[in-house]
C-alpha positions in Angstrom: 130.0 122.1 40.3 129.6 121.6 44.1 132.3 123.4 46.2 132.0 122.3 49.7 133.5 124.6 52.3 135.3 122.3 54.8 136.4 118.6 54.5 138.1 116.9 57.5 140.8 114.2 56.4 141.4 111.6 59.2 144.3 109.8 58.5 147.8 109.0 60.0 149.8 108.3 56.8 151.2 111.7 55.7 152.0 110.7 52.3 148.7 109.4 51.5 147.1 112.9 52.9 149.7 115.0 51.0 148.9 113.0 47.5 145.5 113.1 48.2 145.2 116.7 49.1 147.5 117.6 46.2 145.0 116.4 43.5 141.9 117.3 45.5 142.8 121.0 46.0 143.4 121.8 42.7 139.8 120.6 42.0 138.2 122.0 45.1 140.1 125.2 45.5 137.8 127.2 47.7 137.7 124.5 50.0 139.3 124.3 53.6 140.9 120.9 54.5 141.3 120.0 58.1 143.3 117.2 59.1 143.6 114.8 61.9 146.3 112.0 62.7 144.7 110.5 65.8 141.1 109.9 67.3 141.7 112.7 69.7 142.4 115.2 67.0 139.4 114.0 65.1 137.4 114.7 68.1 138.8 118.0 68.4 138.3 118.8 64.5 134.7 117.6 64.5 133.6 119.3 67.7 134.9 122.7 66.4 133.9 122.4 63.0 130.4 120.9 63.1 129.4 122.4 59.9 131.8 120.3 58.0 130.5 119.1 54.6 132.4 115.6 54.8 134.5 113.4 56.8 137.0 111.3 55.2 138.1 108.4 57.4 140.6 105.9 57.6 139.2 103.0 59.8 142.9 102.2 61.2 143.5 105.8 62.5 145.1 105.3 65.9 142.6 104.8 68.8 139.7 104.2 66.3 139.2 100.3 67.2 137.9 99.2 63.9 134.2 100.5 63.3 133.4 101.9 66.8 134.9 105.4 65.6 132.4 105.4 62.4 129.4 104.2 64.7 130.2 107.2 67.3 130.5 110.0 64.7 127.3 108.8 62.7 125.5 109.0 66.1 127.1 112.4 67.3 127.3 114.1 64.1 125.0 112.8 61.9 124.9 115.7 59.9 128.7 115.1 58.5 128.4 112.2 56.1 131.4 110.0 56.4 133.4 108.4 53.6 135.7 105.4 54.7 138.8 105.6 53.1 140.6 102.5 53.9 143.7 99.9 52.4 141.1 97.2 53.3 138.4 96.6 50.5 137.0 93.1 51.1 133.2 92.7 50.6 132.7 92.0 54.5 134.4 95.1 55.5 132.6 97.3 52.8 129.4 95.9 54.1 129.8 96.4 57.6 131.0 100.1 56.8 127.8 100.7 55.0 125.4 99.0 57.5 126.9 101.4 60.1 126.1 104.6 58.5 128.7 105.3 55.9 127.8 107.1 52.9 130.7 105.8 50.7 133.6 103.3 50.8 136.9 104.4 48.9 139.5 101.6 48.9 142.9 103.4 49.0 144.0 101.7 45.7 141.4 103.7 43.9 142.7 106.4 41.5 142.5 110.2 43.0 140.0 111.0 40.0 137.6 108.3 41.4 138.3 109.4 44.6 137.0 113.1 43.8 134.0 111.6 41.7 133.2 109.8 45.4 133.1 112.9 47.4 131.0 114.8 44.6 128.7 111.9 44.7 128.2 111.7 48.5 127.9 115.5 48.5 125.3 115.3 46.1 123.4 112.9 48.4 124.3 109.7 46.7 126.0 106.7 48.0 129.3 105.5 46.6 130.9 102.2 46.4 133.6 100.5 44.4 132.5 99.1 41.0 133.7 95.5 42.2 131.3 95.6 45.2 128.3 93.6 44.8 125.6 95.1 46.9 123.1 92.2 46.3 125.4 90.1 48.8 125.4 92.8 51.5 123.4 92.4 55.1 122.2 95.3 56.6 121.5 94.4 59.9 123.1 96.7 62.6 124.6 94.5 65.4 123.2 95.2 68.9 126.5 96.1 70.3 126.7 98.9 67.5 123.6 100.4 68.7 124.7 100.2 72.2 128.1 102.0 71.3 125.8 104.5 69.5 124.1 105.1 72.5 126.9 106.5 74.5 127.6 110.1 75.1 130.8 111.7 73.5 132.5 111.6 76.9 131.3 108.1 77.6 132.7 107.0 74.3 136.0 108.9 74.9 136.4 106.9 78.4 135.6 103.8 76.8 138.3 104.1 74.1 140.7 104.7 77.0 139.6 101.7 78.7 140.5 99.7 75.5 143.9 101.6 75.6 144.3 100.1 79.4 144.4 103.2 81.2 143.7 103.3 84.9 140.5 105.4 86.3 143.3 107.8 87.8 145.2 108.3 84.3 141.9 108.9 82.5 140.7 111.6 85.3 144.3 113.3 85.0 143.6 113.5 81.3 140.2 114.7 81.2 140.8 116.9 84.1 138.1 115.7 86.1 137.8 113.7 89.5 138.5 109.8 89.8 134.9 109.8 91.2 133.5 111.2 88.0 135.4 108.6 85.8 133.7 105.9 88.2 130.4 107.2 87.6 131.0 107.5 83.8 132.2 103.7 84.1 129.0 102.6 85.6 126.8 104.4 83.0 129.0 102.8 80.1 128.7 99.4 81.8 125.0 99.7 82.0 124.6 100.9 78.4 126.9 98.2 77.2 125.0 95.6 79.5 128.4 94.8 80.9 129.5 94.3 84.5 133.0 95.6 84.2 135.6 97.2 82.2 136.9 94.0 80.9 133.8 92.9 79.5 133.2 96.3 78.0 136.5 96.0 76.1 135.6 92.4 74.8 132.3 93.8 73.8 133.6 96.4 71.5 136.3 94.1 70.3 133.5 92.8 68.3 133.2 95.8 66.0 136.9 95.7 65.5 138.5 95.4 62.2 139.5 91.6 62.5 136.1 90.7 62.8 135.7 91.7 59.3 138.1 89.3 57.8 141.4 90.6 58.3 144.0 91.5 61.0 144.9 95.3 62.0 148.7 96.1 60.9 
Protein backbone atom coordinates (compact mmCIF):
# COMPACT_ATOMS: atom_id res chain seq x y z
CA UNK A 1 0.00 0.00 0.00
CA UNK A 2 1.18 3.53 -0.79
CA UNK A 3 2.45 5.42 2.27
CA UNK A 4 3.11 9.06 1.38
CA UNK A 5 5.61 10.91 3.56
CA UNK A 6 3.97 14.35 3.62
CA UNK A 7 0.50 15.64 2.77
CA UNK A 8 -0.56 19.29 3.14
CA UNK A 9 -4.18 20.10 4.03
CA UNK A 10 -5.16 23.70 3.21
CA UNK A 11 -8.59 24.30 4.70
CA UNK A 12 -9.83 26.92 7.15
CA UNK A 13 -12.51 24.72 8.78
CA UNK A 14 -10.95 23.05 11.88
CA UNK A 15 -13.83 20.58 12.31
CA UNK A 16 -13.49 19.33 8.75
CA UNK A 17 -9.71 19.04 9.05
CA UNK A 18 -9.98 17.15 12.34
CA UNK A 19 -12.62 14.76 11.01
CA UNK A 20 -10.57 14.10 7.88
CA UNK A 21 -7.32 13.65 9.78
CA UNK A 22 -8.96 11.42 12.34
CA UNK A 23 -9.80 8.88 9.65
CA UNK A 24 -6.83 9.31 7.31
CA UNK A 25 -4.17 9.13 10.04
CA UNK A 26 -5.43 5.65 10.94
CA UNK A 27 -4.99 4.53 7.33
CA UNK A 28 -1.76 6.41 6.56
CA UNK A 29 0.08 6.00 9.84
CA UNK A 30 3.56 6.99 8.64
CA UNK A 31 2.39 10.16 6.86
CA UNK A 32 3.26 13.60 8.24
CA UNK A 33 0.20 15.88 7.94
CA UNK A 34 0.91 19.59 7.47
CA UNK A 35 -1.92 22.08 7.92
CA UNK A 36 -2.63 25.56 6.55
CA UNK A 37 -5.64 27.77 7.27
CA UNK A 38 -4.71 30.73 5.03
CA UNK A 39 -2.87 31.42 1.78
CA UNK A 40 0.08 32.79 3.78
CA UNK A 41 0.36 29.56 5.78
CA UNK A 42 0.00 27.51 2.60
CA UNK A 43 2.81 29.46 0.90
CA UNK A 44 5.02 28.79 3.92
CA UNK A 45 4.22 25.07 3.98
CA UNK A 46 4.84 24.71 0.24
CA UNK A 47 8.11 26.65 0.34
CA UNK A 48 9.52 24.65 3.25
CA UNK A 49 8.11 21.29 2.18
CA UNK A 50 8.75 21.11 -1.55
CA UNK A 51 9.02 17.33 -1.24
CA UNK A 52 5.35 16.99 -0.20
CA UNK A 53 3.52 14.15 -1.90
CA UNK A 54 0.14 15.85 -2.14
CA UNK A 55 -1.82 19.04 -1.45
CA UNK A 56 -5.48 18.88 -0.42
CA UNK A 57 -6.77 22.38 -1.26
CA UNK A 58 -10.05 24.03 -0.34
CA UNK A 59 -10.89 26.62 -3.03
CA UNK A 60 -12.42 28.90 -0.39
CA UNK A 61 -9.39 29.13 1.91
CA UNK A 62 -9.02 32.80 3.01
CA UNK A 63 -7.10 34.83 0.44
CA UNK A 64 -7.44 32.19 -2.27
CA UNK A 65 -9.52 34.22 -4.77
CA UNK A 66 -11.05 31.25 -6.49
CA UNK A 67 -8.94 29.28 -8.93
CA UNK A 68 -5.93 31.64 -8.76
CA UNK A 69 -4.24 29.67 -5.98
CA UNK A 70 -4.61 26.38 -7.82
CA UNK A 71 -3.06 27.92 -10.94
CA UNK A 72 -0.23 29.44 -8.91
CA UNK A 73 0.58 26.21 -7.06
CA UNK A 74 0.55 24.14 -10.25
CA UNK A 75 2.95 26.60 -11.90
CA UNK A 76 5.42 27.00 -9.02
CA UNK A 77 5.20 23.57 -7.41
CA UNK A 78 4.43 21.31 -10.38
CA UNK A 79 5.93 18.31 -8.57
CA UNK A 80 3.12 18.41 -5.97
CA UNK A 81 -0.22 17.04 -7.22
CA UNK A 82 -3.27 19.00 -6.03
CA UNK A 83 -6.61 17.49 -5.05
CA UNK A 84 -9.38 20.07 -4.66
CA UNK A 85 -11.61 19.44 -1.64
CA UNK A 86 -14.64 21.70 -1.95
CA UNK A 87 -18.12 22.25 -0.56
CA UNK A 88 -19.15 23.08 -4.12
CA UNK A 89 -19.58 20.25 -6.59
CA UNK A 90 -21.29 21.72 -9.65
CA UNK A 91 -20.08 20.53 -13.04
CA UNK A 92 -18.59 23.87 -14.09
CA UNK A 93 -16.44 24.18 -10.94
CA UNK A 94 -15.10 20.64 -11.26
CA UNK A 95 -14.41 21.11 -14.98
CA UNK A 96 -12.52 24.37 -14.41
CA UNK A 97 -10.50 22.94 -11.52
CA UNK A 98 -9.39 20.03 -13.67
CA UNK A 99 -8.56 22.27 -16.63
CA UNK A 100 -6.38 24.41 -14.32
CA UNK A 101 -4.29 21.41 -13.34
CA UNK A 102 -5.97 19.65 -10.40
CA UNK A 103 -5.28 15.92 -10.20
CA UNK A 104 -8.58 15.25 -8.50
CA UNK A 105 -11.75 16.88 -7.19
CA UNK A 106 -13.38 15.66 -3.99
CA UNK A 107 -16.68 17.22 -2.84
CA UNK A 108 -16.80 17.67 0.95
CA UNK A 109 -19.96 15.57 0.94
CA UNK A 110 -17.82 12.58 -0.13
CA UNK A 111 -17.54 9.76 2.48
CA UNK A 112 -14.09 9.78 4.11
CA UNK A 113 -13.35 6.28 2.80
CA UNK A 114 -13.84 7.60 -0.72
CA UNK A 115 -11.59 10.58 0.05
CA UNK A 116 -8.93 8.05 1.06
CA UNK A 117 -9.50 6.20 -2.24
CA UNK A 118 -9.11 9.49 -4.11
CA UNK A 119 -5.80 10.21 -2.37
CA UNK A 120 -4.43 6.75 -3.18
CA UNK A 121 -5.59 7.05 -6.81
CA UNK A 122 -3.84 10.41 -7.29
CA UNK A 123 -0.66 9.21 -5.55
CA UNK A 124 -0.70 6.27 -7.98
CA UNK A 125 -0.72 8.73 -10.88
CA UNK A 126 -4.42 8.55 -11.69
CA UNK A 127 -7.10 11.25 -11.86
CA UNK A 128 -9.98 11.07 -9.37
CA UNK A 129 -13.39 12.65 -10.03
CA UNK A 130 -16.79 12.23 -8.38
CA UNK A 131 -18.69 9.28 -9.92
CA UNK A 132 -21.50 11.69 -10.86
CA UNK A 133 -19.19 13.89 -12.96
CA UNK A 134 -19.68 13.53 -16.72
CA UNK A 135 -16.27 14.21 -18.22
CA UNK A 136 -17.65 14.19 -21.77
CA UNK A 137 -19.28 17.56 -21.09
CA UNK A 138 -16.01 19.20 -20.00
CA UNK A 139 -14.09 21.86 -21.82
CA UNK A 140 -10.35 21.75 -21.30
CA UNK A 141 -9.42 25.18 -22.67
CA UNK A 142 -7.11 27.13 -20.39
CA UNK A 143 -8.18 30.77 -20.29
CA UNK A 144 -5.66 33.39 -21.42
CA UNK A 145 -5.83 35.12 -18.03
CA UNK A 146 -5.00 31.82 -16.31
CA UNK A 147 -1.84 31.50 -18.38
CA UNK A 148 -0.92 35.08 -17.48
CA UNK A 149 -1.44 34.46 -13.76
CA UNK A 150 0.68 31.31 -14.06
CA UNK A 151 3.54 33.40 -15.49
CA UNK A 152 3.87 35.48 -12.30
CA UNK A 153 6.72 34.79 -9.91
CA UNK A 154 5.86 33.79 -6.33
CA UNK A 155 6.57 37.30 -5.05
CA UNK A 156 4.54 38.90 -7.86
CA UNK A 157 1.63 36.56 -7.15
CA UNK A 158 1.79 37.39 -3.42
CA UNK A 159 1.71 41.12 -4.20
CA UNK A 160 -1.17 40.67 -6.65
CA UNK A 161 -3.20 38.93 -3.92
CA UNK A 162 -2.44 41.87 -1.63
CA UNK A 163 -3.69 44.24 -4.34
CA UNK A 164 -6.89 42.19 -4.40
CA UNK A 165 -7.23 42.76 -0.65
CA UNK A 166 -7.04 46.51 -1.23
CA UNK A 167 -3.67 46.97 0.49
CA UNK A 168 -1.62 50.06 -0.33
CA UNK A 169 1.95 49.86 -1.66
CA UNK A 170 3.19 51.21 1.69
CA UNK A 171 1.41 48.44 3.63
CA UNK A 172 2.64 45.74 1.26
CA UNK A 173 6.23 47.03 1.47
CA UNK A 174 6.03 46.91 5.29
CA UNK A 175 4.55 43.39 5.34
CA UNK A 176 7.12 42.01 2.91
CA UNK A 177 10.02 43.97 4.46
CA UNK A 178 11.03 45.65 1.18
CA UNK A 179 11.02 49.23 -0.07
CA UNK A 180 8.02 50.92 -1.64
CA UNK A 181 10.09 51.34 -4.82
CA UNK A 182 10.49 47.55 -4.98
CA UNK A 183 6.72 47.10 -4.74
CA UNK A 184 6.22 49.64 -7.54
CA UNK A 185 8.73 47.75 -9.70
CA UNK A 186 6.91 44.48 -9.03
CA UNK A 187 3.59 46.18 -9.81
CA UNK A 188 4.90 47.33 -13.19
CA UNK A 189 6.00 43.77 -14.00
CA UNK A 190 2.65 42.37 -12.84
CA UNK A 191 0.69 44.81 -15.01
CA UNK A 192 2.86 43.94 -18.00
CA UNK A 193 2.37 40.21 -17.55
CA UNK A 194 -1.39 40.56 -17.07
CA UNK A 195 -1.62 43.05 -19.94
CA UNK A 196 -3.33 45.70 -17.80
CA UNK A 197 -2.54 49.32 -16.99
CA UNK A 198 -3.15 49.57 -13.25
CA UNK A 199 -3.99 47.64 -10.10
CA UNK A 200 -7.75 48.10 -10.57
CA UNK A 201 -7.59 46.41 -13.98
CA UNK A 202 -5.34 43.70 -12.49
CA UNK A 203 -7.88 42.90 -9.76
CA UNK A 204 -10.71 42.90 -12.33
CA UNK A 205 -8.67 40.53 -14.52
CA UNK A 206 -8.07 37.95 -11.79
CA UNK A 207 -11.71 38.24 -10.69
CA UNK A 208 -12.50 36.37 -13.92
CA UNK A 209 -10.99 33.32 -12.23
CA UNK A 210 -12.99 33.76 -9.05
CA UNK A 211 -15.39 31.09 -7.94
CA UNK A 212 -18.45 33.24 -8.64
CA UNK A 213 -17.66 32.73 -12.35
CA UNK A 214 -18.21 29.00 -11.90
CA UNK A 215 -21.87 29.40 -11.14
CA UNK A 216 -22.01 30.10 -7.41
CA UNK A 217 -21.22 32.87 -4.97
CA UNK A 218 -18.52 32.55 -2.35
CA UNK A 219 -19.76 32.34 1.20
